[in-house]
C-alpha positions in Angstrom: 15.4 2.9 6.9 13.7 2.2 10.2 16.8 1.1 12.1 18.7 4.2 10.9 15.7 6.3 12.1 16.1 4.9 15.6 19.8 5.9 15.6 19.2 9.4 14.2 16.4 10.2 16.8 19.0 9.8 19.6 21.2 12.5 17.9 23.6 10.2 16.0 24.6 10.0 12.4 24.4 6.4 11.0 27.9 5.3 9.8 27.6 1.6 8.9 25.5 -1.5 9.4 25.5 -5.3 9.7 22.7 -7.6 8.6 21.5 -11.1 9.3 19.2 -12.9 6.8 17.5 -16.3 7.1 15.0 -17.8 4.7 13.6 -21.1 3.4 14.7 -20.4 -0.2 17.8 -18.8 -1.7 15.7 -16.6 -4.0 14.0 -15.0 -1.0 17.5 -14.1 0.4 18.4 -12.6 -2.9 15.3 -10.4 -2.9 16.0 -9.1 0.6 19.7 -8.4 -0.3 18.6 -6.3 -3.4 16.3 -4.3 -1.2 18.9 -3.8 1.6 21.5 -2.7 -1.0 19.1 -0.1 -2.5 18.4 1.4 1.0 22.1 1.3 2.0 23.2 3.1 -1.1 20.5 5.8 -1.1 21.0 6.5 2.6 24.8 6.4 2.4 25.1 3.8 5.1 27.3 0.9 4.0 26.6 -2.7 5.1 30.0 -4.0 6.2 29.0 -7.6 6.8 26.6 -10.0 8.5 25.3 -13.6 8.2 23.1 -15.4 5.8 21.6 -18.9 6.0 18.9 -20.8 4.1 17.3 -24.0 5.3 13.8 -25.4 4.6 12.8 -25.3 8.3 13.7 -21.6 8.9 11.2 -18.8 9.1 12.0 -15.8 6.8 13.7 -13.1 8.9 15.8 -10.0 8.3 17.7 -8.3 11.1 19.7 -5.1 10.7 22.0 -3.4 13.2 23.1 0.2 12.5 26.0 1.9 14.3 26.0 5.7 14.6 28.2 8.4 16.0 26.8 11.2 18.2 27.1 14.6 16.6 27.1 16.3 20.0 28.1 15.2 23.5 24.6 14.1 24.5 22.0 11.6 23.6 18.7 13.3 22.8 16.2 12.1 25.5 12.5 11.4 24.9 11.4 12.5 28.4 12.8 16.0 28.9 9.8 18.2 27.9 9.1 21.4 29.9 5.9 23.4 30.3 5.6 25.8 27.3 7.6 23.7 24.9 6.2 23.4 21.4 5.5 20.0 19.9 6.5 19.7 16.3 6.0 16.9 13.7 9.0 16.6 11.5 9.1 14.7 8.2 6.7 13.1 5.8 5.1 9.7 6.4 7.6 7.1 5.3 5.7 5.3 2.6 5.9 4.6 -1.2 8.5 2.7 -3.1 12.1 2.3 -1.9 13.3 5.5 -3.6 10.4 7.6 -2.2 10.9 6.2 1.3 14.6 6.8 1.3 14.2 10.3 0.0 11.7 11.2 2.7 13.9 9.6 5.4 17.0 11.3 4.3 15.3 14.7 4.2 14.1 14.1 7.8 17.5 12.8 9.0 19.3 15.9 7.6 16.9 18.4 9.0 16.7 16.8 12.5 20.5 16.3 12.9 21.0 20.0 11.9 18.6 21.0 14.7 20.4 18.7 17.1 23.7 20.2 16.2 22.4 23.7 16.9 21.2 22.5 20.3 17.6 23.4 19.8 16.1 19.9 20.3 15.1 19.3 23.9 13.3 16.0 23.5 12.2 13.8 20.6 10.7 10.4 19.6 10.1 8.5 16.5 6.3 8.2 15.7 6.6 4.6 14.7 5.1 1.5 16.4 2.3 2.6 18.7 1.4 5.5 16.4 2.0 9.2 16.8 -0.3 9.6 19.9 1.1 6.5 21.7 4.7 7.8 21.3 3.7 11.4 22.3 2.0 10.0 25.4 5.1 8.1 26.4 7.1 11.4 26.0 4.6 13.2 28.3 4.6 10.4 30.9 8.4 10.4 31.1 8.4 14.2 31.3 5.6 14.2 33.9 3.7 16.8 31.9 0.4 17.3 30.0 -0.3 18.8 26.6 -2.8 20.5 24.4 -3.0 19.0 20.9 -3.7 21.7 18.4 -3.6 19.7 15.1 -4.1 16.0 14.3 -1.2 14.5 12.2 -3.4 11.5 11.3 -6.9 10.5 12.3 -5.7 7.0 13.3 -3.9 7.5 16.5 -2.0 4.2 16.3 -0.9 4.5 12.6 2.8 4.0 11.8 4.1 7.3 10.3 7.8 7.2 10.7 7.9 10.9 11.4 9.6 12.6 14.4 7.9 14.2 17.3 10.2 17.0 18.4 10.0 19.2 21.5 11.6 22.7 21.3 11.3 26.0 23.1 8.9 28.5 21.5 11.7 30.8 20.4 13.3 28.0 18.3 10.2 27.0 16.2 11.1 29.5 13.5 14.7 28.1 13.2 13.3 24.5 12.9 11.0 25.6 10.1 13.9 27.4 8.3 16.1 24.2 8.5 13.3 22.0 7.4 12.4 24.2 4.4 16.0 24.2 3.3 15.9 20.4 3.2 12.5 20.2 1.7 11.2 18.4 4.8 7.6 18.9 6.1 7.2 20.3 9.6 4.2 21.6 11.5 3.2 22.4 15.1 0.9 19.8 16.7 0.7 21.2 20.2 2.1 22.6 23.4 3.4 21.1 26.6 1.4 21.9 29.8 2.6 21.9 33.4 -0.7 20.4 34.6 -1.0 16.6 33.9 -3.9 16.7 31.6 -4.1 16.1 27.8 -6.5 18.0 25.6 -7.5 17.6 21.9 -8.4 21.2 21.3 -10.8 22.2 24.0 -11.7 18.7 24.9 -9.9 16.9 27.7 -9.2 13.3 26.7 -7.0 12.2 29.6 -7.7 13.8 33.0 -5.2 14.4 35.8 -6.1 11.3 37.8 -5.6 9.0 34.9 -2.4 10.5 33.6 -0.8 10.6 37.0 -1.7 7.0 37.4 0.1 6.2 34.1 3.1 8.2 35.3 3.3 6.4 38.6 3.0 2.9 37.0 5.3 3.5 34.0 8.6 1.6 34.3 10.9 4.5 33.8 13.6 6.1 35.9 15.3 9.2 34.4 19.1 9.3 34.4 20.3 11.6 37.1 
C-alpha cells in the first residue's frame, strides 16, 4: 500500500511490483507472503517476482519495489505552490485491517489520479513519515511560500496518516470535491498558500518570516529548471 502510494502521488498508475523477503524462520516468510498477496490482489498490482531467503542470522525484512506509468506527460511536483492556492487533504487515514486499508488507499488513488488526469493538481505530497505538518512544511519550503492553516487534520502534527496534501487553484476545489465524492473518498480544505513567508494556525503565527526563510535557505533542494 505505502509503496504504491509513493508512486501514485507523482502522477503514475502502479502497474506491477517486485518484492524481497528475508527472515529467520520460514513461517515468518509465509506470513509476509500472505499479507503481500492480499494487498496485491485488492489493489490490482501484481507481484511479478523477487527474492526470498531464510537464515537464522538474518533480521526480518520486507522490501517492495513498485513500477508505475505516468498518466500525463509530467511528474507532479511537491514544490510548485503559488500564492492563493488552496490546500486540500485527500483520503482517509490508512488504518484498520488489510481490507479496510486497501479500500481506503484505492479510493484515494482513483480520486487523485482522476484529478491529475484533468490537470488540476499543481503540487502534492503524501502525508506519511514526518506527519501532515512536516510534509506540508516541506512543500512550502520548496515553493518558497507561507500558508494559513484553517483546519487541523489531526492534533498530532507528526502522526502518520497516509493521506494526500494537494495544492490546487481556488477555481478547481469544487471539481476535486465532485471527483472525491464519486469515489467515496474524504476531502476537505486545510488552508491557503500565502505569498509572504509566514505560517499561521488560524490567527496565530507559528513560524515567522525570519525562521521560515532560514529554513528555505538551508533546505537541500534545487528545483528543476
